[in-house]
N, C-alpha and C positions, 0 to 999 in steps of 0.2 A: 557330592559332598559327603554322602554315606560311605563312599569308598575310602575317603581320607579317615574318617572316624574309625572304621573297622581296621584300617591299617595302624593307626596310632594306638588303639586299644590293644591289638595284638602285639605291637612293639612293647607295650608296657607289661603284658602277660610274659613275653619272652624275657624281658629284663628281670621280672620277678623270678622266673625259673632259673635264670643265670645266677642270681644271688641266693636262691633257696637250696640249690643242689650242690653237692661237693664236686670238687675237680675243676673249679673255674680258673685255676692258675695254669691250665693247659691250653687255653684258647683266648682269643681276644674279647674285648668288652662288648663289641657290637655283633658278634657272630650269631649268637642264639636270637637276640631280639630282631635282627635283620632278616634271618631266615623265617622266623615266625610271622613277621610283617609281610614278607613276600608271599608266603604260602597262603595267608588269609586273603591277601589281595587277588591272587590268582583264583582262588576258590570262589571269591565274591564274584569276580568278573565271569567266571565260567557258569556260575549258577544264574546270573542275570541273563546270560546268552541263552540258558535252558528255558527261560521264561519265568523264573521266580521274581516276585515283586520285591523291590528294594526296601519297601516299608513294611514287609512281612517279618515276623519274628523268627521263622526258621532259617532264614538266610543268615541272620546274625548268629544264631546258635551254631549252625554248621560251619560257618567261616571262622569264628573265634575258637570253636573247639578243634578244627583242623590246625590252626596256628598253635594252640596250646600242646596239642598231641606232638606235633612235630618239634616244638621247642623242647618238650621233655625228652624225646627220643635223641635229639642232637646233644642236649646237655648231659645225657647219660652215656651216650655212645663215644663221643669225641674224646673224653679223658681216657677211656679204656683203650681205644685205638691209639691214641698219642702215646700212652705209656708203653704199650707193647711195641710200637715202631721205634720208640726211643731206646728201649731195651735191646731190640734187634740191632739197631744201628751201633750201640755201645759194644755189643758182642762182635760185630764185624770190625770195628775200629780197634778193638782190643787184640784181635788176631794179627793184625798187620804190624 
């Protein structure tokens, strides 16, 4: 049950990052929240396999922080990458 909670909380963090940061017109609505939720779930499962207790505080902090950091990185990197590839494609199509 805690895995569900950490996934939903991380999805909401990713959703907040999607709307708080500029460039959201370059990617889909669910990209950043879905990646944040997936990363938090994978980190949570990995930490439980390493023996961390699911009712401990640090597993929550580490899992949610991992999702938040990844959502920030994705929300900042995707628009820059998308704009550069779109410009390159425009230049390539303009030459033809």
